N, C-alpha and C positions, 0 to 999 in steps of 0.2 A: 521646534522640530522634535518629533517623537522617534525614538530608536526602538525597534522591536528585535528581540533576540530570536535568531533562527534556531529551531530545534528539529533536526532531521528525523529523530526518533519519535517525536511528538505526533507526527502525522501518520504514523503506522497504526493500523487498526485491524482488529480481527473481523473475519466474516462469519456470520452464523452458518452452521452446517445445514440446518433446515429452516430457512427464514419463515416459512408458513406453517411450521409445526406448532403444536400447542406449547405455549411458553412454559408451562409446568414441566414439560418433558425436557426442556433445555436447561432448566435451573435445578440444581441438585446439591447435595452436600459433598459429593465427590467431584473431582475435576480431573478426568482422564486427560492426559497430555497437558498437564499444567506446565507453564513456561514462564521464564523471566527474560526480559529484553534489557540490554544495557550496552553502554559504549565503553570500549577499552581502547584508549588512544583514538585513532582514526578508524577503528573497526566497530561495526555493529555486531553484537553477540546475542545469540538467542540460545537458551538452554531449555530443553524439553525433558521432563521426567518420563523415562520409559523403563522403569524397573521390571525385570522379569520378561522383557521382550527380546526375542531373538533378533540380533542386528540385521540378519538377512530378510526379516519380515518388515523392515521399515522402508516405506516408499516415500521418496521426496520428489516433487515435481514443481517446476517453475514455469509459469506462463505469464508473459509480460511482467508485471510487478506483483503477481499473486503466487505465493508459496503455499503448496499443499503438502502436508505431512499426514500419512495414514499408516496405521500399523494394527496389529491385533495381539491379544494375549488370551490364551485359552487355559482351561484347567489341565493339569498334567495327564489325566486319563479319563476316558468316558465312563468307565465302570466304577467310579468312586462315589461315595456317599458324602455329600457336603454337610457338615455339622453346623458350621458358621462361616459366613462369607464376609470378609472385611476388605477385599480387594475387588476392583472392577475388572471384568473379563469381557471380551468381545472385540469388535472392530472399532477403532477410534480414528477420527479425522479432525484436523485443525487447519484452517486457512488464514493466512495473514497477508494483508496488502501493504506493500512497501512504498514509501515515497520514492520518487525518481532519482534521488541523490545518492543511492548506494550502487556499487558495482556488483550487481547480482550475478553477472557472468563469471565473477571470481569467487562465488560462494563456495565455502569449504565445509565439510561435515565430518565429525568424528564422534565416537561414542566411548564413554569411560564410566565405569561403575553405575550403569543404569541411567546415565545422563547423556542425551544427544546434544552435542555442541555444534552450532552453526555460526559461521563467521563470514562477514562480507566487509570489504573496505569502503570507506567513504570516497565518493568521486571528488576529484580535485575541483576546488571552487574556481569558477571563471573570474578572472580579475576584471574589475570594472574598467570600461573603456570610455574614452571621450569621443564625441561625435562633433566634427567641425561643421559649422554652418557656413555655406557659401554665400557671401554677401553680394557677389557680383551678379548672381542669377536673380537676386531679389530686386526687380524693378518696381515701378509704381504699379499698383494693382490695376488691372483692366476693369473699368466699370461699364457694365451693360446699361444702356439707356432703359429707363422704366417706361414701359408702354402701357398706357391706360386705355380704357374703352373709348374715351373722347378723342384721343390722338389717333387711334386706329381708324376711326371713321373719317377724320379730316385727311389722313394720308391716302385713303382710297378715293378721295374726291367726293365723298358723300356728305350730306348734311345731316345734322341731328335734329 
């Protein structure tokens, strides 16, 4: 018998923002909304890097098991001349699909030092149960007579 370890975080997967866009547009050296996913006891924790983002500009939505986080970071003023740009600016969005074993209705969010912290507890595991088999209802199986083409003709009174 093989025992398989259940990993509730292992089934979590990111969704591409633009699944039909050119792949070169999705792959870059910068990763806006970089994140880490980890377990802390019975809680699922996700930390998103959001430095320089106004906390009121962070939008979180949850639909079924899909979490969407979107935010934006803009340059401080429109009339500045940029000499060198090392940070990413604009609108960012990330979607994650959660397996069904997390209590997402209890999802909590907080922000500290440019890191958005999300936390959701693990659902209580259902204890295995046994199912009794009722032996009294198990009588001998009813066998249907096999009807062949020859026997059908003789039952009708016809000859072959």
